[in-house]
C-alpha positions in Angstrom: 7.3 32.9 41.9 7.5 29.5 40.3 6.4 29.2 36.7 3.8 26.6 35.9 3.7 24.8 32.5 0.2 23.8 31.6 -0.1 20.9 29.2 -3.0 19.3 27.6 -6.2 21.2 27.8 -9.9 20.7 27.6 -11.1 17.7 25.7 -11.9 18.1 22.0 -15.6 18.8 21.9 -16.1 19.4 18.3 -19.0 19.1 16.0 -20.1 15.6 15.3 -19.3 14.2 11.9 -21.9 13.1 9.4 -21.6 9.4 10.5 -22.3 10.4 14.2 -25.3 12.5 13.2 -26.7 9.7 11.1 -26.2 7.2 13.9 -27.9 9.6 16.4 -30.8 10.3 14.1 -31.4 6.6 13.5 -31.3 5.9 17.3 -33.8 8.7 17.8 -36.2 7.5 15.2 -36.0 3.9 16.4 -37.1 5.0 19.8 -40.0 6.8 18.3 -39.4 10.0 20.3 -37.4 13.1 19.6 -35.3 14.5 22.4 -33.5 17.8 22.8 -29.9 17.8 21.6 -27.2 20.0 22.9 -24.1 20.6 20.7 -21.0 22.4 21.8 -18.4 24.1 19.7 -15.0 23.6 21.2 -13.8 27.2 20.7 -17.0 28.8 22.1 -17.2 27.0 25.5 -16.3 29.2 28.5 -13.9 26.5 29.8 -11.9 26.6 26.5 -11.8 30.4 26.5 -10.5 30.4 30.1 -7.9 27.7 29.3 -6.7 29.6 26.3 -6.4 32.9 28.2 -4.4 31.2 31.1 -2.2 29.3 28.7 -1.2 32.4 26.8 -0.5 34.3 30.0 1.6 31.4 31.4 3.6 31.1 28.2 4.2 34.8 28.1 5.4 34.9 31.7 7.6 31.9 31.3 9.1 33.2 28.1 9.9 36.5 29.7 11.6 34.8 32.7 13.6 32.5 30.4 14.8 35.4 28.3 15.8 37.3 31.5 17.8 34.3 32.9 19.5 33.7 29.5 20.7 37.3 29.4 21.9 37.2 33.0 23.8 33.9 32.4 25.3 35.2 29.2 26.5 38.4 31.0 27.8 36.4 34.0 25.4 38.2 36.3 23.4 35.1 37.4 24.4 33.8 40.8 22.0 31.2 42.1 21.6 30.7 45.9 23.5 27.5 46.3 21.7 26.7 49.6 18.4 26.8 47.8 19.7 24.6 45.0 21.1 22.1 47.5 17.8 22.0 49.4 15.8 21.4 46.3 18.1 18.6 45.1 17.8 16.9 48.5 14.0 17.3 48.6 13.8 15.7 45.1 16.1 12.9 46.1 14.0 12.3 49.3 10.8 12.3 47.2 12.2 9.8 44.8 13.3 7.5 47.7 9.8 7.6 49.2 8.1 6.7 45.9 10.4 3.7 45.2 
């Protein structure tokens, strides 16, 4: 299984600061109508909760695999399949040639 590193994350959807609230309320009052407003707290959105759960799991799995490989390398027990290594190097070189 290949480990996946997830970077970034959901956009920061925090509470608006006072300046933003003032600007919004002025815009609302200048229109003469009051509309419904929806505000999200970043940590309570289901997308952020899902992202946090997946990120923690991926980091845990990756950390365990790295620790296992470090031990095997230190003990001299790690013997990579050289055919697989060569195939992946060639595939990467071919991909780089295509993109250039």
